[in-house]
C-alpha atoms as one frame of an Amber mdcrd trajectory, in Angstrom:
protein
 -35.098 131.546  78.440 -31.573 131.401  79.761 -28.746 131.600  77.223 -26.684
 128.385  77.009 -23.421 130.107  78.008 -25.088 131.761  81.025 -26.583 128.419
  82.055 -23.173 126.742  81.774 -21.510 129.404  83.947 -24.362 129.330  86.475
 -24.253 125.546  86.857 -20.447 125.474  87.006 -20.497 127.991  89.830 -23.232
 126.083  91.677 -21.179 122.887  91.432 -18.377 124.589  93.381 -20.579 125.065
  96.523 -20.146 128.861  96.475 -21.708 129.492  99.944 -25.228 130.398 101.002
 -25.818 133.847  99.478 -24.240 133.016  96.125 -26.225 129.767  95.937 -29.376
 131.764  96.609 -28.563 134.214  93.793 -27.741 131.439  91.326 -30.833 129.382
  92.225 -32.903 132.552  91.777 -31.437 132.911  88.264 -32.373 129.315  87.437
 -35.897 129.706  88.803 -36.589 132.883  86.852 -34.505 132.488  83.688 -34.594
 128.716  83.171 -37.928 127.712  84.759 -39.801 130.890  83.903 -40.918 131.801
  87.418 -41.929 135.415  87.825 -39.676 137.217  90.293 -42.735 138.324  92.279
 -43.635 134.649  92.875 -40.449 134.010  94.861 -40.606 134.909  98.544 -37.203
 135.088 100.281 -36.658 134.842 104.037 -40.319 134.196 104.748 -40.972 134.406
 108.475 -42.654 131.360 109.978 -43.305 132.452 113.563 -45.334 129.317 114.328
 -42.158 127.218 114.121 -39.667 129.999 114.921 -37.891 130.090 111.624 -37.404
 131.674 108.272 -37.867 129.886 104.956 -34.937 130.723 102.664 -37.139 130.743
  99.565 -40.745 129.898  98.816 -41.995 129.455  95.262 -45.502 128.157  94.752
 -45.640 124.923  96.687 -41.864 124.493  96.925 -39.907 125.399 100.052 -36.199
 125.866  99.395 -33.639 125.559 102.170 -30.180 126.749 101.130 -27.002 125.632
 102.853 -23.302 126.292 102.326 -22.309 122.615 102.415 -24.818 119.786 102.696
 -22.041 117.368 103.586 -21.943 119.126 106.975 -25.419 120.684 107.169 -27.812
 118.040 105.844 -29.244 117.185 109.254 -29.932 120.880 109.922 -31.584 121.279
 106.516 -33.793 118.255 107.136 -34.721 119.535 110.595 -35.792 122.881 109.154
 -37.772 121.283 106.320 -39.444 118.922 108.808 -40.796 122.025 110.573 -41.612
 124.191 107.539 -43.357 121.605 105.348 -46.040 120.532 107.869 -46.602 124.159
 108.883 -47.243 125.281 105.285 -49.316 122.216 104.479 -51.448 122.728 107.591
 -51.904 126.419 106.816 -52.825 125.964 103.156 -54.288 122.457 102.986 -51.949
 121.685 100.066 -48.945 119.386  99.694 -45.505 120.977  99.469 -42.099 119.830
  98.285 -39.051 120.685 100.354 -35.844 121.247  98.438 -32.440 121.680 100.019
 -29.255 122.570  98.191 -25.698 123.773  98.532 -25.439 124.187  94.760 -23.479
 120.985  94.220 -26.311 118.777  95.423 -30.083 119.190  95.353 -32.378 116.941
  97.420 -36.184 116.973  97.329 -38.379 115.814 100.223 -42.025 115.467 101.108
 -43.718 114.923 104.446 -44.271 111.320 105.438 -46.254 110.913 108.628 -44.237
 112.711 111.282 -41.046 112.904 109.246 -39.574 113.491 105.821 -39.225 111.148
 102.896 -36.592 111.763 100.266 -38.144 111.955  96.821 -35.120 112.404  94.597
 -31.680 113.982  94.485 -29.457 115.500  91.848 -25.716 116.031  91.761 -24.786
 119.154  89.793 -22.485 118.352  86.877 -20.586 121.217  85.269 -20.616 119.491
  81.883 -24.376 118.754  81.946 -26.114 122.027  82.850 -29.425 121.103  81.166
 -29.718 118.061  83.446 -30.076 120.335  86.475 -32.778 122.397  84.768 -34.646
 119.228  83.739 -34.432 117.889  87.293 -35.694 121.175  88.740 -38.585 121.207
  86.258 -39.680 117.852  87.634 -39.429 118.904  91.277 -40.257 122.588  91.632
 -43.937 123.475  91.760 -43.923 127.014  90.375 -47.645 127.679  90.791 -49.326
 127.652  94.177 -52.421 126.158  92.576 -52.819 124.643  89.138 -55.931 126.118
  87.524 -58.617 123.589  86.616 -58.845 124.456  82.940 -59.201 122.047  80.012
 -55.472 121.980  79.175 -54.414 121.077  82.731 -57.113 118.432  83.055 -56.008
 116.791  79.778 -52.329 116.920  80.788
């Protein structure tokens, strides 16, 4: 579990839109330390030759597209997710969530026919770091498949 002071610093830095590589490092910290994802579950810069691209991060059934500033790059992020999501879904037969972020804003999408549909978005607030973790918990699918055991069927 992530220490409260580390979470506060991480979220404060994300809120400042610290550019692509720093956002990637800070999101990685949240995925592993706050959401409990195993580092080996996160695949960075995954080649997708079928659509001539590279997924910034792949965790379970969540594709993450990182940008420096979504205010300028949202259309590019959506274009990339509109290629990556159907490709992964077609390859695996499973639904995926596409997540784009610049640190200050997080937006989740799913495929909808031939396009994308926005599911939810979150604005990073420096003074409410747990809100970002709670939002991510509701959006990020850490496991590729949820095992069909008694606990998961009951839940």
